[in-house]
C-alpha positions in Angstrom: -48.3 37.1 -8.4 -45.9 35.9 -11.1 -48.9 34.4 -13.1 -50.7 37.8 -13.0 -47.6 39.5 -14.4 -47.2 36.9 -17.3 -50.8 37.3 -18.1 -50.7 41.1 -18.3 -47.5 40.8 -20.5 -49.3 38.5 -22.8 -52.4 40.8 -23.1 -49.9 43.7 -23.7 -48.1 41.9 -26.6 -51.5 40.7 -28.2 -52.8 44.3 -28.1 -49.6 45.8 -29.5 -49.6 43.1 -32.3 -53.3 43.7 -33.1 -52.7 47.4 -33.4 -49.5 47.0 -35.6 -51.1 44.4 -37.8 -54.6 45.8 -38.1 -53.3 49.3 -39.3 -50.2 48.1 -41.2 -50.8 48.6 -45.1 -47.2 48.2 -46.2 -46.3 45.8 -49.0 -43.4 43.6 -49.7 -42.7 43.0 -53.4 -40.6 39.9 -54.3 -39.2 40.0 -57.9 -38.4 36.4 -59.4 -38.0 37.0 -63.1 -40.2 36.9 -64.9 -42.6 36.9 -62.0 -43.4 39.7 -59.5 -45.0 38.7 -56.2 -46.8 41.4 -54.0 -47.2 40.3 -50.3 -48.5 42.3 -47.3 -45.9 42.9 -44.6 -47.8 41.0 -42.2 -48.0 37.8 -44.3 -44.2 38.2 -45.1 -43.4 38.5 -41.4 -45.6 35.3 -40.8 -44.0 33.3 -43.6 -40.4 34.3 -42.1 -41.3 33.1 -38.7 -42.9 29.9 -39.8 -39.8 29.2 -42.1 -37.5 29.9 -39.0 -39.5 27.5 -36.9 -39.6 24.8 -39.6 -35.8 25.2 -40.3 -35.0 25.0 -36.6 -36.8 21.8 -36.0 -35.6 20.2 -39.1 -32.0 20.9 -38.1 -32.8 19.4 -34.5 -34.1 16.3 -36.1 -31.1 15.9 -38.4 -28.7 16.5 -35.4 -30.7 13.9 -33.3 -30.4 11.4 -36.2 -26.8 11.9 -36.8 -26.0 11.6 -32.9 -27.8 8.2 -32.5 -24.5 6.2 -32.8 -22.8 8.5 -30.2 -25.8 8.2 -27.9 -25.8 4.4 -28.3 -22.0 4.2 -27.4 -22.8 6.7 -24.3 -25.7 4.3 -23.3 -23.5 1.1 -23.4 -20.8 2.9 -21.4 -23.3 4.0 -18.9 -24.6 0.4 -18.6 -21.0 -0.8 -18.0 -20.2 2.0 -15.5 -23.4 0.8 -13.6 -22.2 -2.8 -13.7 -18.7 -1.8 -12.5 -20.3 0.3 -9.6 -22.5 -2.6 -8.6 -19.7 -5.0 -8.6 -17.7 -2.7 -6.5 -20.2 -2.2 -4.0 -20.9 -6.1 -3.8 -17.1 -6.5 -3.2 -17.3 -3.9 -0.3 -20.3 -5.5 1.1 -19.0 -9.1 1.1 -15.5 -7.9 2.5 -17.3 -6.1 5.5 -19.7 -9.1 5.9 -16.6 -11.6 5.9 -17.5 -13.3 2.7 -14.0 -12.9 1.4 -14.1 -15.4 -1.7 -17.2 -13.5 -3.0 -15.4 -10.2 -2.2 -12.5 -11.4 -4.3 -14.6 -12.5 -7.2 -16.4 -9.3 -7.2 -13.4 -7.3 -7.3 -12.0 -9.5 -10.1 -15.2 -8.9 -12.0 -14.8 -5.1 -11.7 -11.4 -5.5 -13.2 -12.8 -7.5 -16.2 -15.5 -4.9 -16.7 -13.0 -2.0 -16.9 -10.9 -4.1 -19.2 -14.0 -4.3 -21.7 -14.4 -0.6 -21.4 -10.7 -0.2 -22.5 -11.1 -2.4 -25.3 -14.2 -0.7 -26.4 -12.1 2.3 -27.2 -13.4 4.3 -24.1 -11.6 5.5 -21.1 -12.9 6.2 -17.6 -11.3 9.3 -15.9 -11.0 7.4 -12.8 -9.7 4.1 -14.1 -6.4 4.3 -12.3 -8.0 4.8 -8.9 -10.7 2.1 -9.6 -8.1 -0.4 -10.5 -6.0 0.4 -7.5 -8.9 0.1 -5.2 -10.3 -3.2 -6.5 -6.9 -4.7 -6.6 -6.4 -3.6 -3.1 -9.8 -5.2 -2.1 -9.0 -8.5 -3.8 -5.6 -8.6 -2.0 -7.5 -7.9 1.3 -9.8 -10.7 0.7 -6.9 -13.0 -0.1 -5.0 -11.8 3.0 -8.0 -12.6 5.1 -8.0 -16.1 3.6 -4.2 -16.6 4.2 -3.7 -16.9 0.6 -0.5 -15.0 0.2 0.4 -15.6 -3.5 -2.8 -14.2 -4.6 -2.5 -11.4 -2.2 1.0 -10.5 -3.3 0.0 -10.6 -7.0 -3.1 -8.2 -6.5 -0.8 -6.0 -4.2 1.8 -5.7 -6.8 -0.9 -4.7 -9.5 -2.3 -2.1 -7.1 1.0 -0.6 -6.5 1.7 -0.4 -10.2 -1.7 1.4 -10.7 -1.1 3.7 -7.8 2.1 4.8 -9.5 0.1 6.6 -12.4 -0.6 10.2 -12.1 -4.4 9.8 -11.7 -4.0 7.4 -8.8 -1.3 9.0 -6.7 -3.7 9.8 -3.8 -4.3 6.1 -3.4 -0.7 5.2 -3.2 -0.6 6.2 0.5 -3.4 3.7 1.2 -1.7 1.0 -0.6 1.5 1.4 1.4 -0.3 1.6 4.8 -2.3 -1.5 3.9 1.0 -3.3 3.2 2.4 -2.1 6.6 -0.7 -3.6 8.4 -0.3 -6.9 6.6 3.3 -7.1 7.6 2.4 -6.4 11.2 -0.4 -9.1 11.2 2.5 -11.4 9.7 4.7 -10.5 12.7 7.2 -8.8 10.3 8.1 -5.7 12.0 11.1 -4.8 9.7 8.9 -5.0 6.6 6.2 -3.0 8.3 8.8 -0.2 9.1 10.2 -0.2 5.6 6.7 0.5 4.1 6.1 3.2 6.7 9.4 4.8 5.9 8.5 5.1 2.3 5.5 7.3 3.1 5.6 11.1 2.3 6.2 13.2 5.4 2.6 14.5 5.6 1.2 10.8 5.4 3.8 9.5 7.7 2.3 11.8 10.3 -1.3 10.7 10.1 -2.8 9.1 13.1 -3.2 5.7 11.3 0.5 5.7 10.1 1.5 6.5 13.8 -0.5 3.9 15.1 1.0 1.3 12.8 4.6 2.7 13.4 4.0 2.3 17.2 3.0 -1.2 16.9 5.9 -2.0 14.6 8.4 -0.4 16.9 6.9 -2.4 19.9 7.1 -5.6 17.9 10.7 -4.9 16.6 11.8 -4.1 20.2 12.7 -0.4 19.6 11.4 1.4 22.7 12.9 4.8 21.6 11.1 4.9 18.4 7.9 3.4 20.2 8.2 6.4 22.8 8.6 9.0 20.3 5.6 7.7 18.3 3.5 7.4 21.6 4.3 11.1 22.3 2.9 12.2 18.9 -0.2 10.1 19.2 -0.9 11.7 22.5 -0.1 15.1 21.0 -2.7 14.3 18.2 -5.2 13.0 20.9 -5.3 9.5 19.5 -4.6 8.4 23.1 -6.1 9.9 26.3 -3.7 11.6 28.6 -4.0 8.7 31.0 -3.3 6.1 28.4 -0.4 8.2 26.9 1.2 8.8 30.3 0.8 4.9 31.0 2.4 4.1 27.8 5.1 6.6 28.2 6.0 5.2 31.5 6.3 1.7 30.3 8.3 2.7 27.2 10.6 5.0 29.3 11.3 2.0 31.6 11.9 -0.3 28.7 14.3 2.2 27.2 16.4 2.3 30.4 16.3 -1.4 30.8 17.9 -1.7 27.3 20.9 0.3 28.5 23.7 -1.8 29.9 26.4 0.7 31.2 26.3 4.0 32.9 26.9 6.0 29.6 24.0 4.4 27.8 21.7 4.8 30.9 22.5 8.6 31.0 21.9 8.9 27.3 18.7 7.1 27.7 17.8 9.4 30.5 18.5 12.5 28.5 16.3 11.4 25.6 13.3 11.5 28.1 10.9 14.5 28.5 10.9 16.3 31.8 7.4 15.0 32.6 8.6 11.4 31.9 11.7 11.9 34.0 9.5 12.9 37.0 7.4 9.9 36.9 8.3 7.8 40.1 8.8 4.4 38.3 10.9 5.8 35.6 13.3 7.8 37.9 13.5 4.9 40.4 14.3 2.4 37.7 17.0 4.7 36.1 18.6 5.4 39.4 18.5 1.5 40.3 20.1 0.8 37.2 22.7 3.3 37.3 23.8 2.2 40.7 23.7 -1.4 39.6 26.1 -0.7 36.8 28.6 1.3 38.9 27.3 4.8 38.0 27.6 7.9 40.1 25.7 8.0 43.2 25.3 11.7 43.2 23.7 11.5 39.8 21.2 8.8 40.9 20.2 10.8 43.8 19.8 14.0 41.6 17.3 11.9 39.4 15.4 10.8 42.5 15.1 14.2 44.1 11.9 15.2 42.3 10.2 11.9 43.3 11.5 12.4 47.0 10.1 16.0 47.0 6.7 14.7 45.8 6.6 11.9 48.3 7.3 14.4 51.2 4.9 17.1 50.1 2.0 14.6 49.5 1.7 11.2 51.0 -0.6 9.8 48.3 1.8 11.1 45.6 3.5 7.5 45.6 2.0 4.2 46.2 3.3 2.1 48.9 5.4 -0.2 46.5 6.9 3.0 45.1 7.9 4.3 48.4 9.3 1.1 49.5 11.4 0.8 46.2 12.5 4.4 46.6 13.7 3.6 50.0 15.6 0.6 48.7 17.4 2.5 45.9 18.3 5.3 48.5 19.6 2.7 50.8 21.7 1.0 48.0 23.3 4.4 47.4 24.1 4.7 50.9 25.7 1.3 51.1 28.3 2.1 48.4 31.7 2.8 49.8 31.6 6.4 48.6 27.9 6.6 48.8 27.6 8.2 52.4 24.8 10.7 52.4 25.8 14.2 52.0 24.7 17.1 54.2 21.9 18.0 52.0 20.3 14.5 51.8 21.0 13.9 55.5 18.7 17.1 56.3 16.1 16.1 53.9 15.6 12.7 55.6 15.9 14.0 59.0 13.3 16.6 58.3 11.0 14.3 56.6 11.2 11.8 59.5 10.5 14.5 62.0 7.5 15.8 60.1 6.2 12.4 59.7 7.2 10.6 63.0 4.6 7.8 62.4 5.9 6.9 58.9 7.6 3.5 59.4 9.3 3.8 55.9 10.9 7.0 56.8 11.9 5.9 60.1 13.7 2.7 58.5 15.4 5.0 56.1 16.6 7.4 58.8 17.8 4.4 60.8 19.8 3.2 57.7 21.5 6.6 57.3 22.4 6.8 61.0 23.9 3.4 60.8 26.0 4.4 57.7 27.2 7.5 59.7 28.0 5.1 62.7 25.4 6.4 65.1 24.7 3.1 66.6 22.5 4.1 69.2 20.0 6.3 67.2 20.1 3.8 64.3 19.0 0.9 66.6 16.3 3.0 68.0 14.8 4.1 64.7 14.9 0.5 63.2 13.3 -1.0 66.4 10.6 1.7 66.3 9.9 1.0 62.5 9.7 -2.9 62.8 6.3 -3.0 64.4 4.6 -0.9 61.7 6.7 -1.6 58.6 4.2 -2.6 55.8 6.7 -4.4 53.7 8.2 -7.8 54.4 11.6 -7.2 52.6 12.0 -4.0 54.6 11.3 -5.8 57.8 13.9 -8.5 56.9 16.4 -5.7 56.0 15.7 -4.1 59.3 16.4 -7.2 61.2 19.6 -7.8 59.4 20.7 -4.3 60.1 20.0 -4.9 63.8 22.1 -8.0 63.5 25.0 -6.2 62.0 25.0 -3.7 64.8 24.7 -6.4 67.4 27.8 -7.9 65.9 29.7 -4.6 66.0 28.7 -4.5 69.7 29.9 -8.1 70.0 26.4 -9.1 71.3 26.2 -12.7 70.0 22.8 -13.3 71.5 21.1 -10.2 70.2 22.7 -10.9 66.8 21.5 -14.5 66.7 17.9 -13.5 67.5 18.0 -10.6 64.8 19.1 -13.2 62.3 16.4 -15.7 63.4 13.8 -12.9 63.0 15.2 -12.0 59.6 15.0 -15.7 58.4 11.3 -15.7 59.3 10.4 -13.0 57.0 
C-alpha cells in the first residue's frame, strides 16, 4: 500500500512538472556588464538546483576531510576501550574460574590501558568506577592467594578512587568487601568498623546485615547478633523456621552472658514477646535467675506461658523441655521462701487431675506436697510416678525425696532402700 502511494505521488509530481515546464515561457535576464545573458526560467531553476547539489556535496567532502584527525583519535579511543573491556571480562572470568594470578594480571592490564587513555589526552566518563572495580578485582584475587600486602595496596587504591564523585556508588561495595575480608581473617572488630562506616541505607541491605550478623557472632555480641537476625528474618533473608531457631539460640546466649539478677532482667526485657514465649528461652532465664538469687515469683511469671502451653497441648513441649521445666519449678519450691503460692498450687493440682497418667506431673505434684509437708500424699504421688517416669534424673530425685521423707518418719530401713535405689540411677 505504501509503495502504491509513493508511485502515485511521483506520477503526480511528474505531471505537474511537465505542465509547468512545458507551458512556461518566462525568461530570466542576467546583466553582467558589458554582457547580458537571457535564460529561460526552466534552465535557471535547473542551474540553481544543480549548483545547490554540487555545493552541498562539496561542503560535505570538505567537512569529511577536515574531520579525519578527529575520526582517527576516536577510532584509537574505541580500540583502547575495546581492549579495556576485553581485559575486564578476562579478569572477571579468571576470578570466577579460580585462576587468581591471571585475574590479577588482567585487572592490572586494565589499569595500564586506562592510564594510556589518560596520557593520550582523553577521559573516559566511567574512569573512576572502572578503576575502583579493577583495583577491587585485583585485591580480591590477592586475597584469595593470601597475598595481604598486594591486597591492601590495591584496596587502598580502590578506596581512593571510590572517594571521587563519579564513583560514589561503588564505595559501598568496597567497604562491604573489606568487611568480608576481615571476617575471613577472623577480625570481627575490623569487620564491624567497616560496617559502621556504611550509610544508613546501605547498612540495612541484606548483604550488609548478613555480614554484621556473622561479625557479631564472631565478636561474642549476642544482643547485636539477635537484633540483626530479627532484621534478616523480617527481610525474608531467613525462613521463619531458621529465624526462630537462630533467635532462640541467640536469646539463650544473651541470657547466659548475664551474671546477676539485674543483668538477667535487662536481658529478658530486651527480648521480644515471641522470644520470651519460647520454652527453652523462658526456662533458661528462670533457671539462671534462680541460680543467681533472683526473685522466685518473677521466675515463675516467666515460666507461666510455657506452663500454660504444656497443659493445653501435650505436644507443645518435648520430653526434655517438660523435664527441665519441672526441675526449674522444683528448684523454686526448694528455696526457703519459695513455697508455691495458691495460684501455682491450683495450677499443678488441676493439671495433675486432668492428666492422671502423666508421670512428670505426678512427680511435680508430689514435690509440691512434700514442700507443704503433706507427707502421705507426697509419698503416694512420688511412688506412683516412679514406674513411668521417663527421665533417669527425675527418678533419682524421686527416690531421694522418698528417702528424705523416710528420714522424717525415722524409718531407717525405708530411707536406706530409697538411697540405694537413687544410687543405681
